[in-house]
C-alpha angles and dihedrals in degrees: 000000000000121000092242092055091050090051091049093053092046090049092051092052091048091046092051091051091048093050093049089051091049092050090054091052093045091050092051095050091046102247110168120253096247092053090048091054091047093051092046091057091050091052092048091051092052092046091049092051090049092050092049090052092049092049091050091052092049092050090050091049090050092053091049092050092049092050092046091050091052093048094046092046091052094047092044092053090051093049093048089051092050092045091045093233133131116278118256119262123185111233117226129344119319141164125266090248093054092044092053090048093050092048092050090051092051092048092052091049093050091046089054092049091049092050093049093049093049091048092050090047090054092050092048091049091052091050091046092051093050094047094044091052091053093044095038091233131140119266122258113268113235135136106253094187095065130061108262119232122238090254092051092049091049092052091047091051091051090049092052091047090052090050090052091051091048090050092049092048094048091043091054091047091047093050091047094048091044091054091050091046091052091049091049092048091050091048091049092039087232121162117211105258103173131066091244093052090048091049090052099045105028108029128081113278092226091058095054115107109238096207122149089245092055092046090051090049090050091052091048091050091050092050091051092050092045090051090051090046092049091048090049091048091048091050092048092047090049090051090050091050089051090049094050092046092048090046090055095044094046092040092231110192120248095247091057091049092052089059090072097035091110092067096046089091132049131032107235120140093258091050091050091049092050091048091051091051090052091049091050091050093049093045090055089048089048091055088053091051100038097144094048092050095048091049090052090052090049090057089056092045090054090050091054090046088057093045091049092044093237117189122231090255091054091049093049090050088074095072094176088070090070098042119111096195097106102201136142090259091055090050091052090051090052092046091052092047094051091050090050092048093049093051091044092052094047092052092052098028096118092052094046091050090052092052090046090051091052091049092052091048090048091052090050090051091052090049089052090052091050093051092046089064095044111105092203091070089085091064088074113140102164102060094263093139090060092049091048090050091055091047091049090051089052091049090052088061101038103044099056091041090050091050091051094047092046091048091054093048092048091050090051091048091050091051092050095047098032091227138094123263103228136183121198091353097311139078112284097238089049086051090053091051090049091053090054091049092049088050091051091051090048090053091050091050093048090048092052091048091052091050091051091048091049092050092050092047092051093048091050093047095049093048091055098054112113128194118255101219102036141031094241113119116221110207114210119226119243108283120234127220112248119244115270111276095009132104120266116271113234122195129190124213102178143024134213144169094255129048112228120228113269114259117226119205117220097202118098097357090176095064102030135063133165122243112253094227122083123216112239119226097016149029128281114259094225142334108276113242117262118243110272112240096181123110108277096197131010123226119236091236134025090247090065089043092055093047095051109084091197088066094056124096134186091233110067135181123256109250103207107013094054096053093099090051093050092077088068094057125102090252093060091097092056099073132133107272109159149025131185098215111140121211 
């Protein structure tokens, strides 16, 4: 039922009630019947006119609402299409008035969304344009005439955020490179002489275009300046090295060196110039002291010969070393030789240090052997024997291990260089074995000398014994050495009523001792030899030496403390002194 019809029915009911009420009033106040009828018609006419007017207004309102609904629906459909959202659908039954209201609300909402999207698109485009100009990149492609979708706006936002990150990264790189460029230019005392260098150093950082091309050009400029700086530093360091070397060769006093101490650091142009002037001055002074300089170089050459274990033949191969014609050419030969020796030593430094370490350990071992045969070691009062025992135990572990390690390293070196590592004209390990053999022969010789000395001492002592109760001299027969491993043989040549006091011999206390028993009725022929505690046979390597208990002794040599004393031993002449390794 239409709204107008409903209103008409409601109006009729109200009118009927109102007329009934009027009739009751008229009847009570005594209005005649004809007047009541007349008045009733008048009221009906007014009510009818009012109803007609109300119905007309309602019909007009209805038409307006229908038109508004049509317009709103059309605009809403367009907005939904532009915004790329689902069209609006009213849920359930509703009145025309409510439908019109809902449509107007949706239209206003979609208009607002459209405006916001267009406004955000404009802002993003402005940001994109600014960033792209700084980064020298193309603008973001998007249709600015249409309403962007939410996905398009999201992608655009991400693009702008990426541009910001790129800008920040390039800005940081630019600032860092610019700082390094300025430092290099200051170090080189270089003034920007191109438009690009001036833009980098002098212009505002915000105005600099952060394109990939400009960043690459910046990096290239920095590399060029760093190369120049490195070259300049290398030149300055080379000049300083020349100065120090010339100072040492010319024996320049410290106070004169301090005069140029201010230019011994840095690499600026003025520093380089001052260094060059000092080198020129020292070179001129060197020419005036040619002999002194060459002799100083020869000292260093000899030191490297020792460190590289050069043989005599190798040393003599450098004939300039022995020349006395002190000329510039001779100096150049020595300079070249010292450079070659330095490089040669550095290449083989690890191997040379290993050989040197073995030599020092070998000297300590020889010193230990020397002390083991020294009778005075038993006069120890400060615990030195205990210290030597600990040092000897340490040597027993280190020397064989060192030989094994050195052997492995030498074998590796020989495989890499396809040549033998030789010392004194022979392979190093053969040289080591030879040293052990020479040591064994030396021990045998020393042992024989001690035996001879003991025999002579016993013979002299026995021949000097005199009887106590008579003037007769009893000459003792020549004493014999006891068999190895057996007890001494004692013979008696006379008897007497009293036993004379045993005579102790002071010579060679280490290798001699008197028998505790005393012959009755006579004098002992001779003092029996003391048991020999020296090494009977020497192993070819220290490993065998350490395993053989007969080669051990309670008194041992100090490993480290006695190194300085080892040079005084008999083995001091048998040191490593050459190698034939070729660089």
